Steps between C-alpha positions, in 0.01 A plus 500: 500500500814702429793323343824508692772668295842353575812673364824299507763662718758519219248675271412749773870578549554556127205740489637696791845517344355616167325792667717814487579640845393850386139389442262438789315163496160664440637707210675194357168312497334796331766507230462127442127547436571786262757285320252215453244738346764662280615163373144399408463820300830447328393157382217678315745756362715220359239250381187691393442465127338840456702819511222678690496237775879513540504877543194499728686257729812715478311814601369312803852377573659847512289663779510176701881497480506863616277413797728208587806725491332740745533230766771601753847379397364340183835577338644193672230267372638310196173416315663173394185342357462776240722303263429711192562830675867594500625665820858629504661682790805719561779340706452761774123433505428864421224416253363217287338493157192297403446426129256275314335477158162435339443360150356793305313332212254222423705184553345344187683758288852379574662735250361797692608407850659780699553561870399783729733543796419623849731596781549681828786606725447441872731685739609354830380753751296494818163666519299587189554289187715662232425333168575637152300340215676443166286570193600308187513730196729277292264502200516880486874540549691534175872416502498401871878459506526881473235605753511614863175391666315518830252287695205630296681423174672170568649255252321193633685176562504205732803571719708204613802663663624825651856620558595833663824689436638843587656774290611834641307442822171423324332158505369347179306176461536262207165334429515181292176410326322282246253632243289270282521762227276340238398161358838461324761650731579538870719763657725519800611835631704681756326816615656739747315679778589772745297733722477875447501763774132438570556126549330414171640221279661595170555226242766515231833678488755531215765271648484181286721453195348269240564399141245572230429271203801648319733423790535867590507601866219712640413630848150397617274550802414131538651186350291256294544152356232393252493138389298206370198431719565227755880510471694469825706819520713604798523861616605567857756653732805289582635569850841345425556692177327814634338523158172447321540174306278406207468252214621614159220469246542402136258445207404144415539558126648735241153629418441586866836680507406708196152585627615533864193295595532470879255209506787292359770615740626244754802463736818370336654370825736793555460789741542877503503739792433852621769616741468806724768762426478867597127471563419339164442135409754435225449225241750212528535257208695226673413357841596189695830471309673402825238240589663155554188335357510714187877460465470121511224519239715717271805278549298190415360672193847614388643153558249361254587764241779431246817707540614756241769257374244222462276731300788593263589134447136418426485781242818372332360147485175625348695695233704192408183294469345762271810501275492121474132509405567758227783288356265204477 
């Protein structure tokens, strides 16, 4: 005897509302099935103890994702259950970028953990699927802050935000990403992407001004922050300031300062910025100086500090006490 399946009316309504208008019901159901299978594979990618098993699951995941994206109007399907796959989209819905990572070592050897990144750009167009795979060559790219790269030679990262801007009639895209660089440090970065005349993505462009370890300014193709593993570091675009805002990093000790050991660099609570001027992102040392919250904090701090006169009086008192002690 068949069981009678009863769906509450409110649940049915929510399902219908969640379904994008651009996708037909049959295609939506197909995409849901694909998503379930993809999620099962991704659990293996994340939890398998053996490196071989993780990558085997990943290489099943990739062609299945491609098949899913061949479904008509798949661009409008959010793939919400793929929690560990980052999907960022342009405001005009021109394209979206998928990125994810796989642990690239035996998990028992913690000191040797690295990550291999995977990605793809899906364009919003009717008809045949247009998908550009991104091939992570981070391990082979020396001095990545100086390099211009393409989809076949990509500095891999897990992207978490995307911001477009225009300069001289050309559109550029700021890509904000996280890179679990090694077992001691993490990185956050701002890469920049534009499309050449053939519609191919180009990564990196000499438009970011940064400070080196000697506080000298240099022009770089992509902007990096490297810091102590697990530290919470902010790096993102601020719509109100129209700038890239990031945490200022400092060494935890004098030894770390001398050795410039990035595994001991952490945020000090202040912020710096990159501000767009004449097509370049200029380094700004002071930000949020007009913030009411920051102003109140500074005023409170200053109120608790002794005035210059009080300091002079204290010095005079200490001198008198020293003289008295000497006389005794």
